[in-house]
N, C-alpha and C positions, 0 to 999 in steps of 0.2 A: 720676856724677850721682846725688844722693840721690833716692829715690822720692818722688812727690807723694802727698799724703793723699787719693787718689782710687781708688775701686773702679770699674773699667771693666766694664760689663755688656753682653754681646753676645748677643742672642737670635738663634737661627739654626735653620733647617730645610733640610736637603739643600742646603747651601751650599758643597760641596767645591770648586767652581770659583773662589771668591773669598775664602773664609774664611782661607786661609793668608796672603794679602796683607794682609787686614785685621788679623789677629793680629800679624803682623810689624811693621806700622806702629804698632800700639798698644804693643807691647813696647818699641820705641825711644823712646817718649814717657815711659817710666819711671813708670807708675802703681804704687801700692802692691800692687794685686792685679788680676788679670784673671779675670772670672767669665763662663763660657759657659753659657747656658741653651738646651738643645737641644730641638727639637720633634719628637722621635721620628724622627730622620733615618735614612734607609735607604741613604745613600751613604757616602762616606769622610769625612764632616764630623767625626765624633768622633775618628777616628784622627789627623786633622790637628790638631784642638784640643788633644789630649793632649800634643803637642810643645811647647805654650806655657803650659799651666796644668793644675793638678790640680783646680781649682775648677770642676767641670763638673756641672751639675744638669739635670734633665728637667722640661719643662713638662707632662709626662704627656698630651700631645696636646690640652691645653686652650687653646692659642693664645697670642697675643701679650700679652694682658692678664695672664694668669697668669705668663708668662715675665718681664715687667717687674716684677711684684710679688715673685716669689720671688727674683729677682736682688737687689732692694733689701733684702729681709729677710736675705739671706745676706751682704750687704756689711758690711765692718767699718770702713770709712773715713768721714770726715766728709762727703766729697763723693762723688757718683755721676756717672759719665759713661755715658750710654746711647749705644752705637755700633752702627749696623746692620752686618750682616756683609758688605755690598757697599760699605762706606765705607773709604777709605784716609786715614789722618791723616799729614800732613807732620810731620817732626820738629819738636818744640817746640810743637805745637798745644795739648796739654793744659796745659802750663806757661803759655801765653799766655791761655787761657780762664780758668785758675785766677787769674791775676793780675788779669784784668778783673772777675772775680766776687768774689773774696775781699775782705772788708772794705767791701762796698757794700751798698745796700739791695735789690739784685737777689737773687732766689732761684734764678735759672737764667741760663745764657748759652748760646745756640744758635749753633753755627758756621754760616757761610755754606756752601752746597753748590755745588760746581763740578763739571761733568761730567768724568769721566776721559777721555772721548773725544767728539768732535763730528764723527765721520766719516760718519754717516748722517743723512738728513733727520729721522728721528724723534728722534735725539739732539740735533740742533740745535733742534728745536721744544721739547723738554723744557727745554733750556738757556735759550731765549728766555723761556719762561713763568716759569722760576725766577728769572731776572734781574729781571723786572718785579715779581714778588712781593717779592724782596729789596730792591728800591729803595723799596718801600712799608713796609719794616720789618715785614713779616708774620712772626709767629712760627708756624712750622708744627708739625711733629711732633717726634719725639725721635731723628732720624737720627744726630745727633752733637751732643749737648747735655750740658753740665755743670750739675748741680743740687745743692742742699743736700740731704743725706740726710734730715734731719728733715722737710723739706717733702714729700719723696716719701712717707715713711711716714705723714705726717699726712693726705695726700689719697688716697694709694693708687690702685689701678687697679680699675676696675669690670669684673668678669667678665661682666656682661651685654653689654658692648660688645666683641664678638668681633673686629672690625676697627675701626681708627680710635680705639683706646683712648688713643693718645697725644694726639689732638685733644681727646678728652673730658677727659683729665687737665689739659692746658694750659688748657682753658676753665674748669675748676673752680678751678684755682689763680688764674686771672685774676679770677674772680668773688669769690674770697676776699680780693681787694684787694692781691695781691702783684705786684711788678714783675718782669717777665721780659725779659731782655736779648737783643738780636740782635747778634752780633759780626760784624766784617768779616773775621775770620780764616777762610780757606778750608779745606775738606776736599774730597776727591774722591770722587764717587759714580759707580759703574759703572751708568749708566742702561740701561734696556732699549732695545735698538738697532733693533727692528723692530716693525712694526704689530701682528703677532700677539701678541708678548709684552706690549706695552703694553695691547692690548685685554684680555687675560686678567688683567693686574694691576689695571686700572681696574675691571673687572667684579667681581673678588674684593673689592677695597676697598669698593665701593659697596654690598655686601650689608649693611654696617653702618649705612647711612643710616636705614632704618626704626627701628633701635634708638636712634639719636641723636635722631630725631624724637619717639619715645616719651618720651625723657628730657627733651628741651629744647623740644618743641613743633614743630608742622609749619610755622610761619610764618617760617621762616628761608630766604631765597632760596638760600643756599649748600647747602641740603640737597636741592635739586631740580635734577638734572643738566641737563634741557633749558634751564632758565633760566641756569645757569652756562655752558653751551656757547654760548648766544645772546650772553651778555655778552662772552665771549672772542672770538667771531667779530666782534663790533662793535669790540673793541679792535684786532684784526688789521686791520680796514678803516681805522680812524682812524690807526693807527701806520704804515700803508702796508706791511703784511706779510700780504697775502692768501694768500701761499704756505703760511702756517701754518694756514689754515682747516681743511684736511683733518684735521690733528692734533686739533683741538678737536671736530670732528664725530665722529671715532672715539671720543674721550673721552666725549662726550655719549651716544652710542649704547651704549657699553659700560657706563657708569655707570647709565643708565636701566634696562638689562636687569638689572644687578646689584641695583639698588634693588628692582625687582619680585621678583627672587629672594629678597631679604632679607625682603620682606613675607610671602612664602609660608613662609619658614623660621620666622618668628614665629608665623604661624597654625598651622603644623604642630606647633611646640613646645607651643602652648597646647592644641591638640586632644589631643596625646599626654599632656599633664599632666592634662587633664580625665579621660581614659580611666583613667590610673593612679589618680587620686584617687577615681574612681568605683568 
């Protein structure tokens, strides 16, 4: 099979448990090149990555935004596919996304995310939430998305947004008047399977909310975790799924604490900046 005109970019940090499966699945999809951007991993991530590609770069510990940006700048192909290190692509995924995107007025095509497992309560809750969002054609982040490289370089990634840079990117592309597609093609995501790991992940992600507020304004309900949690709890009741309420309560608590942490990070950075400037 001839290689596709696609540069696959995989940002990763300490992903030795899943990066091998991800890279193997990418390899069988025949992209022209595979680029790994490592976030100063201290486990066996790099050793595994070297078995699949020589195109390995470092984000120098600067985070996802820098990783997405440097990957795009190093890419040589007309199209870029961002793939998270905990994603597995079924064979033929990239070819199908390329067929859906190429020659259309879309600038990106996001694959649908399906859980690799639904054996725990938390995995089932994440899956139920994801299916509702997918039914509404919600374009999320860049977990498994094919994009035109020129659009990626035109809009770039904002280093000020330390987490949620993919949401920021998608928002700015939409504001630019470009159409972004949501495919029905599935990829598999190894969701966090327990309360503790979900709590930590949501808290970490939510530290970006104050930065997004500073950039887009505070009057967006989606930026306020208690409002988001309340909305989803109502959805659970209306849909007859009260068993998933604890999942959204955990999300709400974690994201609220993360948001508060994010506010203090910005204040601390401003204070440190004033001290240095003074």
